[in-house]
N, C-alpha and C positions, 0 to 999 in steps of 0.2 A: 099399388101396392100389396097383392095377394102373393107374390112370389115364395117360393116355398125354400127354406134354408135348412142345413143340415144341423145349425149350431144355435139357432137364433129362433124365438117365436114374435110374431108380427101380428100386431092387434090394431085396430084403427077404433078409435073414439071419436066419433065428430070429425074434428080438425085435428085431433091429436093422435100422432103415433107413437105406439108404445113398443118398443124394442125389449126383449128379454135375452137375456144371455143365458143360455140353455145347455149347460153341461153339468148338473147338479153331481154326476159321478165324480167329477174332477174341480167341485168347487167354484164351477163355471170359470176355471182357468183358461186363458187364450191359448190354443194354437194356431197356426197359420190360415185353417181355415174358417175359425171365428173371427180371426183379424179381418181377413177379406171380406168375409161376408157382413161384419159389420159396417165395413166402408161402402159396400155397396148398397146395404139398406139406408144409411146417411145418405148417400149422394140422390137416390131416389127419392128419399124424403125432400130434399134440397130442392129438386127439380118438380117435385108437386105442389102447385100454387095452392093446392086444397088444404095442406097439410101446413098448420101454422105453429105446431109445438112437437116437441118430440120429447118423451121420456125413456128413459134407459134405465133397466134395473136387473135382476138376476133371478131364476128360476129358484124356487124354494126360499126357505126362510132360515137356510145356514149362510149360505154368502152371496154377496153382490158379484164379487169375481177376486180369487185368490191371486190374481196376476197372471204371469205366463206360466204355462204348464212344464213344471221343471223335470218332466219324465223325458221330456226332448233334450236337455242340456248334456246329457253324456255323449251324445254323437255330434253335437254342434262344433263347427271350426270358428275360429275367430272372424272370419268374413260370414260366416251364416248367423252369428251373432249381431254383427253390424248392420247386417240387412235386417234383421227381424226387428233391431231397434229403430231403424230407420222409418219401417213400415208402420209400427206403432205411433211415433211420431206424426209421420204423415196423415193417420187417422183421426188420432186425438188433434192436432192442430186443425185438420177439416172442421171439429166440431167445433173450434174458436172462428173459425170464419164463415161456418154457416150462418145466414140470413135469418134464422128462425132460433129462439131460444131452445135450450135444452136442459132438461133437469134432470138429476141423477136421484134415483129413489133408492136408497142404500138398506137393502134388505138384510145384509148381515156381513160377515167379513168383507171388508175393502182393503185388502192387504197387495203390496208391489204394485202392478201394473193397474191393479183394480182401484187402489187410490189415485194412481196417474190419471185414468180415465175420469173418476169423479172430480179432479182437481182442473179437469177441461172443459166441465160444464158449466153452465151459466148460474144453476140454483142447485143445491144439492140439500135432500131431506133424508134426516138418518133414521132408523128403527133406534128402538131404545136400547135393544141388545147388540146392534152393530158394533164391529171395532175395526179402527182403520191404523194402517202403518206401513212403513218402508223396509219391510224385512231382509232386503237383499243383501244388506251389510255383512250378515250373519252366514250368509252362503259362500261370501267371500267376491261379491262383485257389487255394484252399484246399481242405482234405478237406470234405466235407459229408455223411457217413454215420456220423459218430461218432469221428472218428479225433482231433480235437484233445481230446476228452474221455476215452476208453478207453485212448488210449496214457498219457495223464498217471496214470492210475489203474492201471494195470498196471505201467508201467516207468518212472515218475516223471517228474517235470516236466522235468527235465534230458535225459534221453534223448529224452522226447516231443518236445523243441523241435529235437533235433538231426535227428529223422525227419522233422517238418513242416517245418521253416523252413529246412532245408539242401537236402531232397529228395532225399536219395540212397539208395543201397539197403545193405542189409546181409545177410552170408550167415546159413544157416541156425545155424552155430555160433555167430557173434557174437550172433544172437537167443536162443540159447539162455543165453548167458553172460549177460544182459540179463534173463533171466526171460519173454521174449516168447513162447516156446516151450517146453511141457515136455520135449521129446524130439527127437532127431534120430537117423534111422534112413537106411539104404541104401534107395535109390529101390525097388528089388525089393521089400523087406519093408516097405513103407509100409503097403500094405492090410492085411497079416497083423498088423501091429502096433496097426492102427488098429480091427480087429476084437477084439483079444486084449482091449484096454483097453475095448472096449464091451462084452463079456461079461463081464468083472468087474465092470462097473457095473450089466449084468442082473443078477447076484447078488445085489445090494443091496437094502435095502428102499425100493421105489419112493417110499413117503411122506416117509420121512427124507431120501432125496438131494432129494427136492423142496425141502424145508424148508432142509435145508443152502444149498441152490443160491441161494433167496431171501435167506437170512439174510446171507449172504454177499455178493450182489450189491448189493442194497439198505439192508443195514445198514452197507456201508461208504462209503454216500454219505450217512450221515448222523452227527451227533455223537455220539462214542462214548457216553455215557449213552443216547441214544434206540436206537443199534445194540444196546448190552446188553440194553434191552429187547425189541427185536425179536426176537433170540437166546432169551431166557426164555419170551417166547409160542410162538415155534414148537417149543422143547424141550419146553414143556409140552403142547402139543397132541400130541406122538408118544406121550404116555401115553394117549391114547385108541385106538390102534391095536392090530389083534391081531398084527400083525409085532412090536412090542414083547416084547409076549408070547411070541412065537416064539423071537425073540431069546434072550430071558434064559432060558427052558426049555433052547434048544440049548446056551447056555454052561452051564449047570450041570450037562446030561445029556452034556457033551462033543460033540457031534454037529454037524454041519454045519446051518446053519438053511436054511428054504424058505420065504421071503417070498412073500408073495400078494398084496402092495400092497393091505391092509385094515387 
């Protein structure tokens, strides 16, 4: 994972990969290069068995990401806009499909596509000064990277309409109240808290975590009975793993389990 990127910083902390969006002069806004590089970094993380958790954050203390770089909008055609929308949807959808948990460490503004990236992650920790919103309506367009869909699933249709159709921003504390983020911390503690959560996840059985993530993400999109069948199938599969045997034996022996991801 030592590959050099133009728009990302990559850091390894034990079994954790930290991806930093690195266009601070544009509030870490996405252009084609950043989106493609993020996809590449995520795919490489998924393929690396030594990586058990991914953290995504932004460079600096101003912005996680301000979304798409609007300086490219005047030259965009409808076809180009649709293609960029589909690219973002594919990248953020990949986060949901990854076998490893992904944490968003929200270090500042998470606006537009920045919030859509946040919504695709499994866990969300925000700095106290962070602001979140879907301001696209103020420019005459709508979200294109999943905002109209994931926000409904995360916070309900009423709050999703407030964010998308009114185009305002909410504070980190308000985001916590409505369930959009899991935790709010002081900016100086954000990295530490994100790594602490990642370390806790790294201690858990990787296969069971993967099945739990998939069952929640995709079972919640299906009718209840279908979702329950998905849950039963994944639960049954855990009985084929060495980690289940280790977990039961550790519990019976009153010791800490050592999960290997097998």
